[in-house]
C-alpha positions in Angstrom: 12.5 -23.7 23.0 16.3 -23.3 23.4 18.7 -25.6 21.6 19.8 -27.3 24.9 16.4 -28.7 25.2 16.6 -30.2 21.7 19.8 -32.2 21.9 19.8 -35.8 21.0 18.7 -37.7 17.9 16.8 -35.7 15.3 13.3 -37.0 15.1 11.3 -37.0 11.9 7.6 -37.8 12.0 6.5 -36.2 8.8 7.6 -36.6 5.1 6.6 -34.5 2.2 3.3 -35.7 0.6 4.0 -34.9 -3.0 0.4 -35.5 -4.0 -0.9 -33.0 -1.5 1.9 -30.6 -2.4 0.8 -30.8 -6.1 -2.8 -30.0 -5.1 -1.6 -26.9 -3.2 0.5 -25.8 -6.2 -2.6 -26.0 -8.4 -4.4 -23.6 -6.0 -1.7 -20.9 -6.1 -3.6 -19.0 -8.8 -6.2 -18.1 -6.2 -3.7 -15.8 -4.6 -3.1 -13.9 -7.9 -6.5 -12.2 -7.6 -7.1 -12.5 -3.9 -4.3 -11.5 -1.6 -6.1 -12.9 1.4 -5.7 -16.4 0.0 -2.0 -16.6 0.9 -2.5 -17.6 4.5 -4.7 -20.6 3.7 -2.4 -21.7 0.9 0.7 -21.5 3.1 -1.1 -23.4 5.8 -1.8 -26.2 3.3 1.8 -26.1 2.1 3.0 -26.6 5.7 0.7 -29.6 6.0 1.9 -31.1 2.8 5.6 -30.7 3.6 5.5 -31.6 7.3 6.3 -28.1 8.6 4.8 -25.8 11.3 5.0 -22.3 9.7 5.7 -20.3 6.5 6.0 -16.7 5.5 6.9 -14.6 2.4 10.0 -12.3 2.6 11.3 -9.8 0.0 15.1 -9.8 -0.5 15.7 -6.0 -0.3 12.7 -4.6 1.5 11.8 -6.3 4.7 8.5 -5.2 6.4 6.5 -7.0 9.1 3.4 -6.9 7.0 4.0 -10.0 4.9 1.7 -13.0 4.3 2.4 -15.8 6.8 0.7 -18.6 8.6 -1.0 -17.7 11.9 1.4 -20.0 13.7 4.3 -17.6 13.2 2.5 -14.3 13.8 4.1 -13.7 17.2 7.5 -14.8 16.1 7.4 -12.6 13.0 6.4 -9.5 15.1 9.3 -10.2 17.5 11.7 -10.8 14.6 10.9 -7.4 13.0 10.4 -5.5 16.2 13.9 -6.3 17.3 15.5 -5.8 13.9 16.5 -9.4 13.4 15.6 -9.0 9.7 18.7 -6.8 9.4 21.1 -9.4 10.8 19.5 -12.7 9.8 22.4 -15.1 8.8 20.1 -17.0 6.5 19.9 -14.0 4.2 23.3 -15.1 2.8 21.4 -17.8 1.0 19.2 -15.4 -1.0 21.4 -15.3 -4.1 21.4 -19.1 -4.3 17.6 -19.2 -3.8 17.2 -16.7 -6.7 19.5 -18.9 -8.8 17.0 -21.7 -8.5 18.3 -23.6 -5.4 16.2 -24.5 -2.4 18.4 -23.3 0.5 18.4 -24.7 4.0 20.2 -23.7 7.2 22.9 -26.2 6.6 23.6 -24.7 3.2 24.7 -21.5 4.8 25.8 -22.5 8.3 27.4 -25.4 10.1 25.6 -27.1 13.0 28.1 -25.5 15.5 27.3 -22.1 14.0 23.6 -22.7 14.3 24.0 -23.8 18.0 25.8 -20.6 18.9 24.0 -18.1 16.6 22.2 -15.2 18.4 19.2 -15.2 16.1 18.6 -18.9 16.4 18.9 -18.7 20.2 16.9 -15.6 20.7 14.2 -15.9 18.0 13.8 -19.3 16.4 14.5 -21.7 19.3 12.3 -19.8 21.8 9.4 -19.9 19.4 9.9 -23.6 18.8 11.5 -23.5 15.3 14.8 -25.2 14.4 15.0 -26.0 10.6 14.5 -23.7 7.6 14.0 -24.0 3.9 13.8 -21.1 1.5 12.4 -21.2 -2.1 13.2 -18.1 -4.2 10.8 -16.7 -6.8 10.3 -13.5 -8.7 7.4 -11.0 -8.5 8.0 -9.2 -11.8 11.5 -7.8 -11.1 11.4 -8.1 -7.3 13.1 -11.1 -5.5 11.1 -12.9 -2.9 11.3 -16.2 -1.0 8.8 -18.5 0.5 10.4 -19.5 3.8 9.2 -22.7 5.6 10.0 -23.6 9.2 10.1 -27.0 10.9 10.5 -27.8 14.6 13.1 -30.3 15.8 10.6 -33.1 15.9 9.6 -32.4 12.3 13.2 -32.7 11.3 15.6 -31.0 9.0 15.0 -30.6 5.2 16.9 -33.3 3.4 18.0 -33.6 -0.2 14.8 -35.3 -1.3 12.8 -32.6 0.4 14.7 -29.9 -1.5 14.0 -31.6 -4.8 10.3 -31.7 -4.1 10.1 -28.2 -2.8 11.8 -26.9 -6.0 8.5 -27.6 -7.8 7.1 -24.5 -6.0 9.6 -22.0 -7.5 8.2 -21.6 -11.1 4.6 -21.6 -9.9 5.3 -19.0 -7.2 7.0 -16.8 -9.8 4.0 -17.2 -12.2 1.5 -16.4 -9.4 3.5 -13.4 -8.0 4.1 -11.9 -11.4 0.4 -12.3 -12.3 -0.6 -10.9 -8.9 1.6 -7.8 -9.6 0.1 -7.3 -13.0 -3.5 -7.7 -11.8 -2.8 -5.4 -8.9 -1.5 -2.7 -11.2 -4.5 -2.9 -13.4 -6.9 -2.7 -10.4 -4.9 0.2 -8.9 -4.9 2.2 -12.2 -8.6 1.5 -12.7 -9.3 2.8 -9.1 -7.6 6.1 -9.6 -8.7 6.6 -13.2 -12.3 6.4 -12.0 -11.5 9.2 -9.6 -10.0 11.1 -12.5 -13.2 10.9 -14.4 -15.0 12.8 -11.7 -12.1 15.3 -11.5 -10.9 14.0 -8.2 -7.1 14.2 -7.8 -5.6 11.0 -6.3 -2.3 9.3 -5.7 -1.3 5.9 -4.3 1.4 5.4 -1.6 3.2 2.2 -0.8 4.1 1.0 2.7 7.1 3.2 2.8 5.1 6.3 1.9 6.5 6.5 -1.7 4.2 7.4 -4.6 3.3 4.4 -6.8 0.7 6.1 -9.0 -0.9 9.4 -9.7 -4.0 10.1 -11.8 -4.2 12.7 -14.6 -6.1 15.3 -12.6 -3.5 15.2 -9.8 -0.7 15.6 -12.3 -2.4 18.8 -13.7 -2.8 20.3 -10.2 0.8 19.8 -8.8 2.8 23.0 -8.4 5.6 24.5 -6.2 3.4 24.2 -3.1 2.2 20.6 -3.6 4.4 18.3 -5.8 6.0 15.0 -6.2 9.8 15.0 -5.6 11.9 11.8 -5.8 8.6 9.7 -5.5 7.6 11.6 -2.3 4.6 13.9 -1.9 6.1 17.2 -0.7 4.1 20.1 0.8 5.3 23.7 1.3 2.9 24.1 4.2 5.2 23.0 7.0 2.4 22.2 9.5 0.7 20.0 6.9 4.0 18.4 5.9 4.5 17.4 9.6 1.1 15.8 9.6 1.8 14.0 6.4 5.0 12.6 7.8 3.0 11.4 10.8 0.5 9.8 8.4 3.3 8.0 6.6 4.6 6.7 9.9 1.2 5.4 10.6 1.0 3.7 7.2 4.3 1.9 7.9 3.2 0.6 11.3 -0.4 -0.3 10.6 -1.1 -3.9 9.3 -2.6 -4.2 5.9 -5.8 -5.7 7.3 -6.5 -2.8 9.6 -7.9 0.6 8.4 -5.5 3.5 8.9 -7.1 5.8 11.6 -6.2 9.2 10.0 -7.9 12.6 10.1 -8.0 14.8 7.0 -5.0 17.2 6.6 -5.6 20.8 5.6 -3.0 22.1 3.3 -2.8 25.9 3.1 -1.6 27.6 -0.1 -0.4 31.2 -0.6 -2.4 32.3 -3.6 -4.9 29.4 -4.1 -7.7 27.9 -2.0 -6.6 25.3 0.6 -6.5 21.6 -0.2 -8.0 18.9 2.0 -6.0 15.6 1.9 -8.0 12.4 2.9 -6.9 8.8 2.9 -8.8 5.8 1.5 -7.9 2.1 1.8 -6.6 0.0 -1.0 -8.8 -3.1 -1.5 -9.1 -6.2 -3.5 -6.4 -7.3 -6.0 -4.8 -3.8 -5.7 -3.7 -4.8 -2.2 -1.2 -7.4 -3.6 1.7 -7.8 -1.3 4.0 -7.8 -4.3 2.7 -4.4 -5.5 3.0 -2.8 -2.0 0.1 -0.3 -2.5 -1.1 0.7 1.0 -3.2 3.9 0.7 -5.0 6.2 -1.7 -4.7 9.9 -1.0 -7.5 12.2 -2.2 -6.6 15.9 -2.7 -9.8 17.8 -2.7 -9.7 21.3 -4.3 -6.2 20.7 -5.7 -7.4 21.8 -9.2 -9.9 24.7 -9.8 -13.5 23.7 -10.1 -14.9 23.7 -13.6 -17.0 26.9 -13.9 -20.7 26.3 -14.4 -22.2 27.8 -17.5 -23.1 31.5 -16.7 -26.2 31.3 -19.0 -27.5 28.3 -17.1 -26.9 30.0 -13.8 -28.7 33.1 -15.0 -31.7 31.1 -16.2 -31.9 29.1 -12.9 -31.8 32.1 -10.6 -33.1 34.9 -12.9 -29.7 36.7 -12.7 -28.5 39.4 -15.1 -25.7 38.5 -17.4 -23.2 40.3 -15.3 -24.5 38.7 -12.1 -24.4 35.2 -13.7 -20.7 35.7 -14.8 -19.7 36.7 -11.3 -21.6 33.8 -9.7 -19.9 31.3 -12.1 -16.4 32.6 -11.2 -17.2 32.5 -7.5 -18.3 28.9 -7.9 -14.7 28.0 -9.0 -13.4 29.1 -5.6 -12.2 32.6 -6.8 -12.3 35.4 -4.3 -14.5 38.5 -4.9 -11.3 40.5 -5.5 -9.9 38.1 -8.1 -13.3 37.7 -9.8 -13.7 41.5 -10.1 -10.2 41.8 -11.6 -10.9 39.0 -14.1 -14.2 40.6 -15.1 -12.7 44.1 -15.4 -15.1 45.6 -12.9 -14.5 47.5 -9.7 -14.6 45.8 -6.4 -17.6 47.9 -5.4 -19.5 46.9 -8.5 -18.7 43.2 -7.8 -20.0 43.6 -4.2 -23.2 45.2 -5.5 -23.7 42.3 -7.9 -23.0 39.8 -5.1 -25.7 41.4 -2.9 -28.2 41.0 -5.8 -27.1 37.4 -6.3 -27.7 36.7 -2.6 -31.1 38.2 -2.8 -32.2 36.2 -5.8 -30.6 32.8 -4.8 -31.5 33.0 -1.1 -27.8 32.4 -0.1 -26.4 34.4 2.8 -22.7 33.7 2.5 -20.4 33.1 -0.4 -19.8 29.5 0.7 -23.5 28.8 0.5 -23.6 30.4 -3.0 -20.7 28.2 -4.2 -22.4 25.1 -3.0 -25.7 26.1 -4.6 -24.2 27.1 -8.0 -21.8 24.2 -8.2 -24.7 21.8 -8.3 -25.4 23.1 -11.8 -21.9 22.3 -13.1 
């Protein structure tokens, strides 16, 4: 509602209920292990402090995918969609918030400036908000703020309100720092499990930057698929275009929604192609303070472990030479590279392959690879 409709005496029907606020503060630990708990907790904070909406904002990285009360969903989308986060006059109060002060509109602007400010008139007033309070806190080394919005009827935040709201800062820092630590452990555990089954994996944040890689992925990166300045870079231009499109999708898709992405085929010049697939980040690893958004799986990035030739020979009654060739082919090697590695002619290798097909019942090399790989 525009400012003109709100002139007149400032009404105040609610006061901060310090007892209820203390109860909510005691519940903040829930959000350290369950990112989904933030919305309910912020709803209860609003009830305790006589406000209508709340959301979390990071000082230097502003994204629309932040925890917030449902009441401000539409306003938040409008705010980011129209780039008001880049010109919000209240951002001038962030240094003071991080110094421990609860900052309100009147700490950074005069009433006259508020009345004429474009953001207030185009964003806050039309969505029914008039007064603001920001509580700064730290998530490890990142600066964040809990921002609380009141309507004109709920009234401005006064000195006593600011004193009571200051209780939130240390507990928010404690919760956010713990959530970051728990999220990192969960994320590392997730990709380490994939490493144990020799599955290369890496984690991207909302901006498409690499947060984590597992050991298997690190062993497989080369000039064609590598990490450069915290970005996954592909020499295959067509695949790189698709990866850029995927990252744009990651940036624009809300955390709660699965990213609808098809696998990306990455062609390499001298090695078998790699298939890139995306998996969601779940549980504590999805902490807003960590920023993890997607796990990328790089199938076939590293050569398959060669099955034991003796075991292959025993399973399919192959000769020693046939079993050695079958083991190499199971790693993804071509018939030409396998024959060179074994020191035999290409024709000899083809004769061995015919015998292998006959004994295993396979008709194509891909069928043979699948069959033999099951013995690895």
